[in-house]
C-alpha positions as CSV (number, residue, x, y, z in Angstrom):
1,M,13.6,67.2,-31.8
2,D,13.4,65.6,-28.6
3,R,15.2,62.1,-28.5
4,R,12.2,61.0,-26.2
5,V,9.7,62.0,-28.9
6,F,12.0,60.3,-31.5
7,L,11.9,57.4,-29.6
8,T,8.6,57.3,-29.3
9,L,7.8,58.1,-32.9
10,T,10.1,55.4,-34.0
11,S,8.9,52.6,-31.6
12,T,5.0,53.6,-32.6
13,L,5.4,53.4,-36.1
14,A,7.2,50.2,-36.3
15,L,4.4,48.7,-34.1
16,S,1.8,50.3,-36.4
17,A,3.6,48.8,-39.2
18,C,3.1,44.9,-37.9
19,A,-0.7,45.5,-36.3
20,G,-2.8,44.9,-39.3
21,R,-2.7,41.0,-39.8
22,A,-6.1,41.0,-40.9
23,R,-8.2,38.5,-38.5
24,M,-10.9,36.2,-39.9
25,V,-13.9,35.8,-38.2
26,S,-17.2,34.2,-39.3
27,I,-20.8,35.9,-39.5
28,D,-22.3,34.0,-37.1
29,E,-19.6,35.6,-34.8
30,V,-20.1,38.9,-35.9
31,N,-24.1,38.6,-35.5
32,R,-23.9,37.1,-32.0
33,A,-21.5,40.0,-30.9
34,G,-23.7,43.0,-32.4
35,S,-21.0,44.1,-34.9
36,T,-21.0,46.6,-37.6
37,V,-20.2,45.6,-41.1
38,V,-18.4,47.5,-43.6
39,P,-17.9,46.3,-47.0
40,I,-15.5,48.0,-48.6
41,L,-14.3,47.2,-52.2
42,V,-10.6,47.1,-52.6
43,V,-8.4,48.6,-55.5
44,S,-4.4,47.6,-55.2
45,S,-1.4,48.4,-56.7
46,R,0.5,46.0,-54.5
47,N,1.4,42.5,-55.3
48,V,-1.1,39.4,-54.8
49,K,0.5,36.8,-52.8
50,E,0.0,33.1,-53.2
51,D,-2.1,33.2,-50.8
52,G,-4.5,35.8,-52.3
53,S,-3.5,38.5,-50.0
54,L,-2.0,41.7,-50.6
55,G,1.4,42.3,-50.3
56,S,4.2,45.0,-49.9
57,A,6.1,45.0,-53.0
58,R,4.5,46.6,-56.3
59,G,2.0,44.8,-58.5
60,E,2.4,44.7,-62.2
61,G,-1.3,45.6,-62.5
62,L,-3.9,46.4,-60.5
63,A,-5.9,43.9,-58.1
64,F,-9.3,44.3,-57.2
65,G,-11.5,42.9,-54.1
66,R,-13.8,43.0,-51.5
67,Y,-13.1,42.8,-47.8
68,D,-16.1,42.9,-45.3
69,V,-15.0,44.0,-42.0
70,S,-16.2,43.8,-38.6
71,V,-16.3,47.0,-36.4
72,P,-16.7,46.0,-32.9
73,P,-19.6,47.6,-30.7
74,N,-19.2,49.5,-27.6
75,R,-15.9,51.2,-29.1
76,K,-14.6,54.4,-28.3
77,A,-14.4,56.3,-31.4
78,G,-11.3,57.0,-33.4
79,T,-9.8,53.7,-32.2
80,V,-8.8,50.3,-33.8
81,N,-8.4,47.7,-31.7
82,L,-6.7,44.4,-33.0
83,P,-6.0,41.1,-31.6
84,R,-2.8,39.6,-30.5
85,L,-3.9,36.2,-31.3
86,G,-7.5,35.0,-32.3
87,A,-10.0,38.0,-33.1
88,N,-13.1,38.4,-31.0
89,P,-15.8,40.3,-32.7
90,R,-16.9,42.0,-29.7
91,K,-13.6,43.8,-28.7
92,H,-11.7,43.6,-32.3
93,F,-11.7,44.4,-35.9
94,A,-11.7,41.5,-37.9
95,T,-12.8,40.4,-41.6
96,I,-15.3,38.3,-42.5
97,N,-14.7,38.0,-46.3
98,N,-11.4,38.5,-48.0
99,E,-11.8,38.2,-51.8
100,I,-9.6,39.2,-54.6
101,F,-11.6,39.1,-57.8
102,P,-10.7,37.6,-60.8
103,S,-10.9,41.0,-63.0
104,E,-12.0,44.7,-62.9
105,S,-15.6,43.6,-64.3
106,T,-16.7,42.0,-61.0
107,F,-15.4,44.9,-58.8
108,R,-17.4,47.2,-61.4
109,S,-20.6,44.6,-61.1
110,Q,-20.6,44.6,-57.3
111,L,-20.1,48.6,-57.2
112,K,-22.5,49.1,-59.3
113,A,-24.9,46.7,-57.5
114,Q,-24.2,48.9,-54.3
115,L,-24.5,52.2,-55.7
116,L,-27.9,51.0,-57.6
117,S,-29.2,49.9,-54.0
118,R,-29.1,53.8,-53.2
119,P,-31.4,56.4,-54.7
120,A,-30.6,58.4,-57.2
121,G,-28.7,61.7,-56.1
122,R,-27.2,59.6,-53.3
123,R,-25.3,56.9,-55.5
124,N,-22.0,58.5,-54.8
125,A,-18.6,57.0,-53.6
126,V,-15.8,57.6,-50.8
127,V,-12.6,56.7,-51.8
128,F,-9.7,56.2,-49.1
129,V,-5.8,56.3,-49.2
130,H,-3.4,55.5,-46.7
131,G,-0.3,57.2,-45.9
132,Y,3.2,55.9,-45.0
133,N,4.3,52.6,-43.2
134,T,0.9,50.8,-43.5
135,G,-0.1,47.5,-44.3
136,Y,-3.1,46.9,-46.3
137,E,-5.0,45.5,-43.4
138,D,-4.0,48.5,-41.8
139,G,-5.5,51.1,-44.0
140,L,-8.2,48.8,-44.6
141,F,-9.4,48.8,-40.7
142,R,-8.7,52.9,-40.7
143,F,-11.1,53.2,-43.2
144,A,-13.6,51.2,-41.5
145,Q,-13.3,53.1,-38.4
146,F,-13.3,56.4,-40.1
147,Y,-16.4,55.4,-42.1
148,T,-18.3,54.1,-39.3
149,D,-17.4,56.7,-36.8
150,V,-18.5,59.8,-39.2
151,G,-21.5,57.9,-40.5
152,L,-20.8,57.8,-44.1
153,D,-23.3,56.1,-46.5
154,D,-21.5,56.4,-49.6
155,V,-19.8,53.4,-50.8
156,P,-16.7,52.7,-49.7
157,V,-13.4,52.4,-51.9
158,H,-10.2,51.9,-50.8
159,Y,-7.0,52.6,-52.8
160,S,-4.2,50.6,-51.1
161,W,-0.6,51.2,-52.6
162,P,2.7,49.2,-51.9
163,S,3.9,50.8,-48.7
164,A,7.0,48.4,-47.4
165,E,5.4,48.8,-43.8
166,K,8.9,49.4,-42.4
167,L,9.9,52.3,-40.7
168,L,13.2,53.0,-42.3
169,R,11.4,52.3,-45.9
170,Y,10.4,56.1,-46.2
171,G,12.0,56.1,-49.6
172,Y,10.7,52.9,-51.0
173,D,7.3,54.2,-50.1
174,R,7.4,57.4,-51.6
175,D,8.3,55.7,-55.0
176,S,5.7,53.1,-54.6
177,M,3.2,56.2,-53.9
178,L,4.4,57.8,-57.1
179,Y,4.4,54.4,-58.9
180,A,0.7,54.1,-57.8
181,R,-0.5,57.6,-59.9
182,D,-1.3,55.7,-63.0
183,G,-3.5,53.0,-61.1
184,F,-5.2,55.6,-58.9
185,E,-6.4,57.4,-62.1
186,A,-7.4,53.9,-63.7
187,M,-9.5,53.3,-60.3
188,L,-11.7,56.6,-60.4
189,R,-12.1,55.9,-64.1
190,S,-13.7,52.3,-63.0
191,V,-15.5,53.7,-60.0
192,I,-17.2,56.3,-62.1
193,A,-17.9,54.1,-65.1
194,A,-19.9,51.7,-62.6
195,G,-22.2,54.8,-62.2
196,A,-20.7,56.7,-59.1
197,E,-22.5,60.0,-59.9
198,R,-19.8,61.8,-57.3
199,V,-16.5,60.8,-55.6
200,L,-15.3,62.1,-52.1
201,I,-11.6,61.5,-52.0
202,V,-9.7,61.3,-48.6
203,G,-6.0,61.0,-48.1
204,H,-4.0,60.7,-45.1
205,S,-0.4,61.7,-44.9
206,M,1.6,60.5,-48.0
207,G,-1.7,59.3,-49.6
208,S,-2.5,63.0,-50.0
209,M,0.9,63.2,-52.3
210,L,-0.6,60.7,-54.3
211,I,-3.8,62.4,-54.5
212,M,-2.2,65.3,-55.8
213,E,-0.1,64.1,-58.5
214,S,-3.2,62.0,-59.6
215,L,-5.1,65.4,-59.9
216,R,-2.4,67.2,-61.6
217,E,-2.0,64.1,-64.1
218,I,-5.9,64.5,-64.9
219,A,-5.6,67.9,-65.2
220,I,-2.6,67.7,-67.7
221,G,-4.5,64.8,-69.7
222,G,-7.3,67.4,-70.1
223,N,-10.3,64.9,-68.9
224,A,-12.8,67.4,-68.0
225,G,-15.8,64.5,-67.6
226,L,-13.8,62.7,-64.8
227,R,-12.9,66.2,-62.9
228,S,-16.1,67.0,-62.9
229,R,-17.3,63.7,-61.1
230,I,-15.0,64.5,-58.0
231,G,-17.3,65.6,-55.7
232,G,-14.7,66.8,-52.9
233,V,-11.3,66.2,-51.5
234,I,-10.1,66.0,-47.9
235,L,-6.4,65.6,-47.1
236,V,-5.6,64.7,-43.5
237,S,-2.0,65.8,-42.1
238,P,-0.9,66.1,-45.7
239,D,2.9,65.1,-46.2
240,I,3.5,67.6,-49.0
241,D,6.0,70.1,-49.2
242,I,4.7,73.2,-49.0
243,D,6.1,74.7,-52.1
244,V,5.2,71.7,-54.0
245,F,1.5,71.6,-53.2
246,R,1.4,75.4,-54.9
247,S,3.0,73.9,-58.1
248,Q,0.3,71.1,-57.8
249,V,-2.4,73.5,-57.4
250,R,-1.1,76.1,-60.1
251,R,-1.6,73.0,-62.6
252,I,-4.4,71.8,-61.4
253,G,-6.4,74.6,-61.6
254,A,-9.7,74.7,-60.7
255,L,-9.8,72.3,-57.8
256,P,-12.8,70.1,-56.7
257,K,-15.2,71.7,-54.1
258,P,-15.2,71.1,-51.2
259,F,-11.4,71.0,-51.0
260,V,-10.7,70.5,-46.9
261,I,-6.9,70.4,-45.4
262,F,-6.8,69.4,-41.7
263,S,-3.4,70.4,-40.2
264,S,-2.0,70.3,-36.7
265,K,0.9,72.6,-35.5
266,R,1.7,69.1,-33.3
267,D,1.9,66.9,-35.8
268,R,5.1,65.1,-34.7
269,V,5.5,62.8,-37.6
270,L,5.5,65.8,-39.9
271,E,7.8,68.0,-37.6
272,F,10.3,65.0,-37.8
273,A,10.0,64.8,-41.7
274,A,10.3,68.7,-42.0
275,N,13.2,68.7,-40.0
276,E,15.1,65.4,-40.7
277,I,14.1,64.2,-44.2
278,Y,13.2,67.2,-46.2
279,G,14.3,70.6,-44.6
280,N,11.1,72.3,-45.5
281,D,7.3,72.7,-43.9
282,R,5.0,70.0,-45.0
283,V,1.3,71.2,-45.5
284,G,-0.4,69.2,-42.7
285,A,1.6,71.2,-39.9
286,L,1.1,74.4,-41.0
287,Q,0.7,77.5,-38.6
288,L,-2.6,79.3,-38.4
289,D,-1.2,82.7,-40.1
290,G,-2.7,82.1,-43.7
291,E,-0.1,80.4,-45.8
292,L,-2.5,79.4,-48.4
293,S,-4.9,82.0,-48.0
294,D,-4.2,82.5,-51.7
295,L,-5.2,79.0,-53.0
296,D,-9.0,78.2,-52.9
297,V,-8.6,75.8,-50.4
298,N,-9.9,75.7,-46.4
299,V,-7.6,74.8,-43.8
300,I,-8.8,73.5,-40.7
301,D,-6.2,73.9,-37.9
302,V,-7.2,70.6,-35.6
303,T,-4.4,71.3,-33.1
304,E,-6.5,71.9,-29.8
305,Y,-7.7,68.4,-30.6
306,S,-4.1,67.2,-31.0
307,K,-3.5,65.6,-27.5
308,G,-1.3,62.7,-27.9
309,V,2.2,62.0,-28.7
310,L,2.1,61.6,-32.2
311,N,-0.8,63.6,-33.6
312,H,-0.5,62.3,-37.4
313,S,-4.0,61.2,-37.2
314,T,-6.0,63.3,-35.4
315,A,-8.5,64.2,-37.9
316,I,-9.5,60.6,-38.3
317,T,-9.2,59.4,-34.8
318,S,-9.9,62.2,-32.1
319,P,-13.3,61.2,-30.3
320,A,-14.1,64.8,-29.9
321,F,-13.4,65.8,-33.6
322,L,-15.2,63.0,-34.9
323,K,-18.1,64.1,-32.9
324,I,-18.5,67.5,-34.6
325,I,-18.0,66.4,-38.2
326,G,-20.5,63.8,-37.1
327,N,-21.7,63.4,-41.1
328,M,-19.2,64.1,-43.3
329,Q,-21.9,65.1,-46.0
330,T,-22.7,67.8,-43.9
331,F,-19.9,68.9,-42.7
332,T,-18.0,69.1,-46.3
333,G,-21.4,70.1,-47.8
334,S,-21.0,73.5,-45.7
335,F,-18.0,74.4,-47.2
336,D,-19.7,75.1,-50.6
337,S,-21.1,77.9,-49.1
338,G,-17.7,79.0,-47.5
339,I,-16.2,79.4,-44.2
340,R,-19.2,81.7,-43.1
341,A,-21.6,78.2,-43.6
342,V,-19.3,76.4,-41.5
343,R,-19.3,78.8,-38.6
344,D,-23.1,79.1,-38.7
345,E,-23.4,74.8,-38.9
346,F,-20.8,74.2,-36.0
347,P,-21.0,77.5,-34.0
348,D,-19.2,76.0,-30.9
349,A,-16.4,74.4,-32.4
350,I,-14.6,77.8,-34.4
351,I,-12.3,79.4,-32.0
352,A,-10.4,81.5,-34.9
353,V,-10.8,82.7,-38.2
354,D,-7.6,83.5,-39.8
355,D,-9.3,84.5,-43.0
356,A,-11.8,83.6,-45.4
357,D,-10.8,80.1,-45.9
358,H,-8.7,79.4,-42.8
359,M,-10.2,78.3,-39.2
360,Q,-9.2,76.9,-36.0
361,V,-11.2,74.2,-34.1
362,G,-11.1,74.2,-30.3
363,A,-12.0,71.4,-28.0
364,V,-16.0,71.6,-27.3
365,P,-17.2,70.1,-23.9
366,F,-19.8,67.2,-24.5
């Protein structure tokens, strides 16, 4: 890797780790600013600190809470603006309410209330799992950005696992991700027990490995009821060895549908991981030549939208691509009928189809 790219990678990831620091604002400030409020329920395997916030250490059990996130108006899609000092809800992401619940039952009751506020047939939840080097506020705000930009209406649930939030603690994060697998499965059970009809799971980077490992555990446990309620999986820039991914898919068996992977050949983070850490290709940086064509997955190559330096979050940060997927239910629903349905739904976005399950999308003038 070019030394300049490496220095940019290290400095950018180091800054992102300390940028979260949730800022509190009042509901009156939010109303005056005209901000959008996203009430996010949180389940975390992080420790709960004395001040009630979630830390980077591994908790002995699961913590449950709710964070109401204020998303500023007139914001460029894909961006998360954070304050250096005090938050201005006209410009910055902030929180109105930070609450750790006394028990799981409070989490379930609040989730149930949100689900029942939607008509039958639409009582769904979307679960977001963050990646490596991510503080709990960073993951929370990124989820709120993605949720808002694609127009989701499912009840948002964030699973936050204990990242060290430091660039050079990759090993700690990887171990923490594995540590968090049982908690993730327990979270899914709790969401379904609260009445979720379907659960869409979205994972980024190392969070994708957590999802795959948890799906593998669920398959081994033989819980068909739990598996049947998973209404789709989306892996964004998955930091998973390609051979490990194949092994996971074999053990899982029938994958949830749709099962979508967003990959970019310009993902510098995964390129660095492959070359300097693992020595083998990562699923999120595949070439469009059918490496996974024998598996029942849909690979979307978003290289044409990867215009930045790192390109590790293109599918959730590119304004042009976010406009294409516009409404996540429409986008993912098209995959239920195969790749042809996606081409019919978004004809101007498809620039190459490698086989029945692999396609490349290109920039579309807006």
